[in-house]
C-alpha positions in Angstrom: 63.5 -43.2 17.7 62.5 -39.6 17.8 59.7 -38.7 20.2 58.1 -36.7 17.4 57.5 -39.7 15.3 53.8 -40.2 15.4 53.8 -43.1 12.9 53.1 -46.6 14.2 56.4 -48.2 15.2 57.5 -51.6 13.7 57.0 -54.6 15.9 60.0 -55.6 17.9 62.0 -58.7 16.8 61.9 -61.6 19.3 65.5 -60.8 20.3 64.6 -57.2 21.1 61.6 -58.3 23.0 63.8 -60.7 25.0 66.3 -57.9 25.7 63.5 -55.5 26.9 62.1 -58.1 29.3 65.1 -59.9 30.7 68.1 -57.5 30.2 66.9 -53.8 29.9 63.9 -53.8 32.3 63.1 -50.8 34.6 64.6 -50.7 38.1 63.0 -47.9 40.2 63.6 -49.2 43.7 66.4 -47.3 45.6 68.0 -48.9 48.7 70.7 -47.8 51.1 73.4 -50.0 52.6 71.5 -53.3 52.4 73.6 -56.3 53.5 74.2 -58.8 50.6 74.0 -62.6 51.1 77.5 -64.0 50.7 78.3 -67.3 49.1 82.0 -68.3 49.4 84.8 -66.5 51.0 85.8 -62.9 50.3 89.6 -62.2 50.6 90.3 -60.4 53.9 92.4 -57.8 52.2 89.6 -56.6 49.9 88.5 -53.3 51.5 86.9 -50.4 49.6 83.9 -49.7 47.4 83.0 -50.8 43.9 81.0 -48.0 42.2 79.0 -48.9 39.1 77.0 -46.8 36.6 74.5 -47.6 33.9 70.9 -46.9 32.6 68.1 -48.4 34.8 64.8 -46.9 33.5 63.7 -47.0 29.9 59.9 -47.0 29.9 57.4 -44.2 30.3 53.8 -45.4 29.7 53.8 -47.4 26.5 56.9 -45.8 25.1 60.6 -46.5 25.8 64.0 -45.1 25.0 67.0 -47.2 23.8 69.8 -48.4 26.0 72.1 -45.4 25.9 69.3 -43.0 26.8 68.1 -44.9 29.9 68.1 -43.0 33.2 71.5 -43.1 35.0 71.6 -45.1 38.2 74.7 -45.4 40.5 75.4 -48.6 42.4 77.8 -49.0 45.4 79.2 -52.2 46.9 81.0 -51.5 50.2 83.4 -54.2 51.3 84.5 -54.8 54.9 85.9 -58.0 56.5 82.5 -59.2 57.6 80.1 -58.1 54.9 79.2 -56.3 51.6 76.7 -53.5 51.7 74.7 -52.5 48.6 73.2 -49.1 47.7 71.7 -47.6 44.5 70.4 -44.2 43.5 69.3 -42.4 40.4 71.4 -39.4 39.3 69.0 -36.4 39.7 69.5 -35.0 36.2 67.2 -32.9 34.1 66.2 -36.1 32.3 65.3 -37.7 35.7 62.7 -35.1 36.4 61.3 -35.2 32.8 60.9 -39.0 32.9 60.0 -39.5 36.6 57.9 -36.4 37.4 56.6 -35.2 34.1 56.2 -38.8 32.8 57.6 -37.7 29.4 60.3 -38.7 26.9 60.6 -35.2 25.5 64.4 -34.7 25.9 67.4 -34.6 23.7 69.6 -37.6 24.1 71.9 -40.0 22.2 69.1 -41.4 20.0 66.2 -39.4 21.5 64.8 -36.1 20.2 62.0 -34.0 21.7 59.1 -32.5 19.7 59.9 -28.7 19.6 56.3 -27.7 19.8 55.7 -30.0 22.8 59.1 -29.5 24.5 59.4 -25.7 24.5 59.3 -24.4 28.1 57.3 -27.4 29.2 59.7 -29.0 31.6 61.1 -25.9 33.4 58.6 -26.1 36.3 59.4 -29.7 37.0 63.2 -29.4 37.4 64.5 -28.0 40.6 66.7 -24.9 40.1 69.8 -26.6 41.6 69.4 -29.6 39.2 69.4 -27.5 36.0 72.0 -28.4 33.5 72.8 -31.8 35.1 73.4 -34.4 32.4 72.0 -37.9 32.4 75.6 -39.2 33.0 74.9 -43.0 32.6 78.2 -44.3 31.2 81.3 -44.2 33.4 82.8 -43.1 36.8 86.0 -41.1 37.3 87.9 -39.2 40.0 88.4 -35.5 39.1 90.2 -33.2 41.6 89.3 -35.5 44.6 85.6 -35.6 43.6 83.8 -38.6 42.2 82.1 -37.9 38.9 79.8 -39.7 36.6 80.3 -39.1 32.9 78.5 -39.5 29.6 79.4 -38.3 26.2 78.2 -34.7 26.7 79.9 -32.3 29.1 79.8 -31.6 32.0 80.7 -34.4 34.5 78.3 -34.9 37.3 79.7 -34.8 40.9 78.2 -37.3 43.4 78.8 -38.3 47.0 80.6 -41.6 46.9 79.2 -42.5 50.4 75.5 -41.7 49.8 75.4 -41.6 46.0 73.6 -38.2 46.3 73.9 -36.0 43.2 75.8 -32.8 44.0 75.9 -30.9 40.7 78.1 -30.3 37.6 81.9 -30.5 38.1 83.3 -27.0 38.6 86.2 -26.8 36.1 88.5 -23.9 37.1 89.5 -22.8 33.7 88.4 -21.0 30.6 88.7 -23.9 28.2 85.6 -23.9 26.0 83.7 -27.1 26.5 83.0 -29.1 23.3 79.5 -30.3 22.4 80.7 -33.9 22.6 83.3 -35.6 24.8 84.8 -39.1 25.3 83.1 -40.8 28.3 86.4 -42.5 29.0 88.9 -40.2 30.5 92.4 -41.8 31.0 94.7 -41.3 34.0 98.4 -41.9 33.7 99.3 -43.4 37.1 103.0 -42.4 36.8 102.3 -38.7 36.4 98.9 -38.3 38.0 97.5 -36.6 34.8 94.0 -37.3 33.5 93.5 -36.8 29.7 90.4 -36.5 27.6 89.3 -35.1 24.3 86.2 -33.2 23.2 84.8 -32.0 19.9 83.9 -28.4 19.1 81.4 -28.6 16.3 81.1 -25.6 13.9 81.9 -24.2 10.5 85.4 -25.3 11.6 85.3 -28.2 13.9 88.2 -29.3 16.3 89.3 -32.2 18.3 90.5 -30.6 21.5 92.7 -32.7 23.8 93.1 -31.6 27.4 94.8 -32.8 30.6 94.0 -32.3 34.3 96.5 -32.8 37.1 95.6 -34.8 40.3 93.9 -32.6 42.9 93.4 -29.8 40.4 90.3 -28.5 38.6 92.0 -26.5 35.9 92.5 -28.2 32.5 95.3 -27.5 30.2 95.0 -27.8 26.4 97.4 -30.3 24.8 96.4 -29.8 21.2 93.6 -28.6 18.9 93.2 -30.6 15.7 91.0 -29.1 12.9 88.7 -31.7 11.2 86.1 -31.4 8.5 83.9 -34.4 9.3 84.3 -35.3 13.0 84.2 -39.0 13.8 82.3 -40.7 16.6 85.0 -41.8 19.1 83.8 -43.3 22.4 87.3 -43.7 23.7 91.0 -43.0 22.8 94.5 -44.2 23.5 97.1 -42.9 26.0 100.7 -43.9 26.3 103.6 -42.6 28.3 104.5 -40.0 25.6 101.5 -39.8 23.3 97.8 -39.3 23.0 96.3 -41.1 20.0 92.8 -40.4 18.6 91.6 -43.2 16.3 89.0 -41.6 14.1 86.9 -44.3 12.5 85.0 -43.5 9.3 81.7 -43.1 11.1 81.4 -39.3 10.7 79.1 -36.4 10.8 78.6 -33.2 8.9 78.3 -30.5 11.6 75.7 -28.7 9.6 73.5 -31.8 9.8 73.5 -31.6 13.6 72.2 -28.0 13.3 69.8 -28.3 10.4 68.4 -31.8 10.3 65.6 -32.7 12.7 67.2 -36.0 13.8 68.4 -37.5 17.1 72.1 -36.9 17.5 73.5 -40.3 16.5 71.3 -40.6 13.5 73.2 -37.9 11.8 76.4 -40.0 11.6 77.2 -41.9 8.4 79.5 -44.8 7.7 82.0 -43.8 5.0 84.6 -46.7 4.7 86.2 -45.0 1.7 87.7 -42.4 4.2 89.6 -45.1 6.0 90.6 -44.9 9.7 92.8 -41.9 10.7 95.3 -42.2 13.6 96.1 -38.8 15.1 99.3 -39.1 17.1 99.8 -36.3 19.5 103.0 -35.7 21.4 102.1 -35.1 25.1 105.0 -32.8 25.7 104.9 -30.6 22.6 101.3 -31.0 21.2 102.7 -31.8 17.8 100.4 -33.9 15.6 101.1 -36.5 12.9 98.6 -38.7 11.1 98.5 -42.2 9.6 95.7 -43.7 7.6 94.6 -47.3 8.0 91.8 -49.6 6.8 88.3 -48.9 7.9 86.9 -50.4 11.1 84.8 -49.3 14.1 85.2 -49.6 17.9 83.8 -48.4 21.2 86.6 -49.3 23.5 90.4 -49.2 23.6 91.9 -51.8 25.9 95.2 -50.1 26.6 98.2 -48.6 24.8 102.0 -48.0 25.4 105.1 -46.9 23.6 108.4 -48.7 23.6 111.6 -48.5 21.5 110.2 -46.2 18.9 106.9 -47.9 18.5 103.3 -47.2 19.7 101.2 -50.3 20.6 97.4 -49.7 20.6 95.1 -52.5 21.6 91.4 -52.1 20.6 88.3 -54.2 20.5 87.3 -53.8 16.9 84.1 -54.2 14.9 84.1 -54.7 11.2 81.8 -51.7 10.6 79.4 -49.4 12.4 76.3 -51.6 12.1 76.5 -52.1 15.9 75.3 -48.5 16.3 72.1 -49.4 14.5 71.7 -52.3 17.0 72.2 -50.2 20.1 69.7 -47.7 18.8 67.2 -50.5 18.0 67.4 -49.8 14.2 68.9 -53.2 13.3 66.5 -56.1 13.2 68.1 -58.5 10.6 69.4 -61.4 12.7 72.3 -62.1 10.4 73.4 -58.5 10.4 73.0 -58.4 14.2 75.3 -61.4 14.6 77.8 -59.8 12.2 77.7 -56.4 14.0 78.4 -58.1 17.4 81.4 -60.0 16.1 84.4 -58.4 17.5 88.0 -59.3 18.2 90.9 -57.9 20.2 93.5 -56.4 17.8 96.9 -54.7 18.3 97.8 -51.8 16.1 101.6 -51.0 15.9 102.9 -47.6 14.8 106.5 -47.3 13.9 107.1 -43.6 14.7 110.2 -42.9 12.6 108.8 -44.4 9.4 105.1 -43.7 10.1 104.2 -47.3 9.3 101.1 -49.0 10.6 100.5 -52.7 11.1 97.8 -54.8 12.9 97.5 -58.3 14.3 94.9 -60.3 16.2 95.5 -60.9 19.8 92.3 -62.8 20.6 89.7 -63.9 18.0 86.6 -64.3 20.1 83.7 -61.9 20.6 84.7 -59.5 23.4 83.9 -56.1 24.8 84.0 -53.9 27.9 87.8 -54.4 28.4 89.7 -53.5 31.5 93.3 -53.7 32.6 94.9 -53.1 36.0 94.7 -49.4 36.7 98.4 -49.1 37.3 99.1 -50.4 33.8 97.1 -47.7 32.0 99.3 -46.1 29.4 102.1 -48.5 30.1 103.2 -51.9 29.0 100.9 -54.7 30.3 100.2 -58.3 29.8 96.7 -59.2 31.0 93.2 -57.8 30.1 89.8 -58.8 31.3 86.8 -58.7 29.0 83.3 -60.1 28.5 81.2 -61.3 25.5 78.8 -58.4 25.5 76.5 -59.7 22.8 73.0 -59.8 24.3 71.7 -63.2 25.2 68.6 -64.3 23.3 67.7 -67.5 25.3 67.3 -68.2 29.0 70.0 -70.8 28.7 72.6 -68.6 27.1 75.9 -68.3 28.8 78.1 -65.3 28.1 81.8 -65.7 29.0 84.1 -63.5 31.0 87.6 -63.7 29.7 91.2 -63.2 30.8 93.4 -62.6 27.8 97.2 -62.9 27.8 98.6 -60.4 25.2 102.0 -62.2 25.2 100.8 -65.7 24.4 97.6 -64.5 22.6 95.5 -67.0 24.6 92.6 -66.7 27.0 90.7 -68.5 29.8 87.1 -67.9 30.7 84.3 -68.1 33.3 80.7 -68.7 32.3 77.4 -69.8 33.8 74.2 -70.7 32.1 71.6 -68.0 32.1 74.1 -65.3 33.3 75.4 -62.2 31.7 78.5 -60.8 33.4 79.2 -57.1 33.5 82.4 -55.2 32.9 85.3 -57.0 34.8 87.2 -54.6 37.1 90.5 -55.8 38.5 91.4 -55.0 42.1 95.1 -55.7 43.0 96.2 -57.6 46.1 98.2 -55.0 48.1 100.7 -57.8 48.8 100.5 -59.2 45.3 103.6 -60.7 43.5 102.4 -60.5 39.9 100.4 -58.3 37.5 97.3 -60.5 37.8 97.5 -61.1 41.6 94.2 -59.7 42.7 90.5 -60.2 42.1 88.0 -59.5 39.4 84.7 -57.9 40.3 81.8 -58.3 37.9 78.2 -57.4 38.4 76.3 -60.4 36.9 72.7 -60.4 35.8 71.2 -63.9 36.3 68.5 -63.2 33.8 67.2 -66.8 33.9 66.2 -66.3 37.6 65.7 -62.5 37.5 68.4 -61.7 40.1 71.8 -60.1 40.2 75.0 -60.8 42.2 78.5 -59.4 42.4 80.9 -62.1 41.3 84.4 -62.2 42.8 87.0 -64.2 40.8 90.7 -64.9 41.4 92.5 -62.7 38.8 95.1 -65.3 38.1 92.9 -68.3 37.0 89.3 -67.0 37.2 88.4 -69.4 40.0 85.2 -68.2 41.7 86.0 -67.1 45.3 82.6 -65.6 46.3 79.4 -63.9 45.2 77.4 -61.2 46.9 73.7 -61.5 46.1 71.9 -58.2 45.5 68.3 -57.6 46.8 66.9 -57.0 43.3 67.7 -57.6 39.7 69.8 -54.9 38.0 69.5 -54.2 34.3 72.5 -54.5 32.1 74.8 -51.6 32.9 78.0 -50.1 31.6 81.1 -49.1 33.5 82.5 -48.6 37.0 85.5 -48.0 39.2 87.1 -49.4 42.4 87.5 -46.9 45.2 90.0 -48.2 47.8 89.7 -47.1 51.4 
């Protein structure tokens, strides 16, 4: 909701009130290397740090922002043979100083818009010079040129110290590539080549999808392709295979002029146009050549994985039937039936036959799932197992949201669940002496909302048997994505 809106706001639905209290509450306490209480036995080979990202403060006075505009907080779980140490720290962004020091919500965000008369020049004295232009990067974590960075959907990545979680500044790209105004938060690294890919959107009279790549240990990006587009689509993620980059442009689109002319928060300018269908832009990684295929309309946040084999491209996506979910995450959807429909997802496989340019789709897993992860060494390559959660927000203290392991070959799944608990994104860590793709552990930060506490859950990647849990000193609001950093 725009900060300029002075009209009385509608009363929250019971479900939204439940979310604000039990799932998206403020966490302001920062701690450093606090030992976690361990229940169970942690595998002796598990050595490294789990880094997590997500919004952790939403409220200023009697006003609050929606989930995607909450203040970014980093979390670290350091594993050693004897213990797990937990730390957390806010990213010191411009938004951090506006909310924490100025006690204001006058900033431009995903669904937040400042009042121009109030905002103009008001915050400059509150933001330290060295923290100027640092984004509220509250979505993901990546490794660029041997630096750990936090990302959101607006450039630039934010560099932080993986040991202290201290904010260091914007990532210093060493190139002349013009940054877009919008970028995927989910960069993808091909483990076989060491290249990281991403795309950005340059809005303008002529808009472009710009696909770039970045080699390991390098800070200079190379442009793979520039694709002109009239109405750019909202794409939170994309697909990468051994030979192709595929942008899946859903019919949730924006007229760039609206972004410049209309006084609306960013995401409220996008419109659902199912008559446009979904456009698959297939980009050859070697040549930059682009071909397109049109499919039926659907919406998605997250790709699971993709690979190409024997003249076909296989793209696995968690699909939504439409873009109503965007109205839910921005607190604009209150109809309970529509909320349930918007949260209903499934894991689907889209198959492109390259020679004939044919597109087909099939369901791999027909349960509500989100936040998918596969083993990192399987990114862009043929895989069998993915790990996901039911990310629909609980509405009762006894709700149990499952964490799933899905077998793409057999189209079956197994699950872990516990009453009153909401697991976070499941991150797979391989056993260094493992004998199979799923030989390792799953790490998931669980919010036990029924008891107002959080713990890091450690499951066997093969059968989801619980091995251990590390209890955190405070409850952590529902977060987003993370990354395992081995020693």
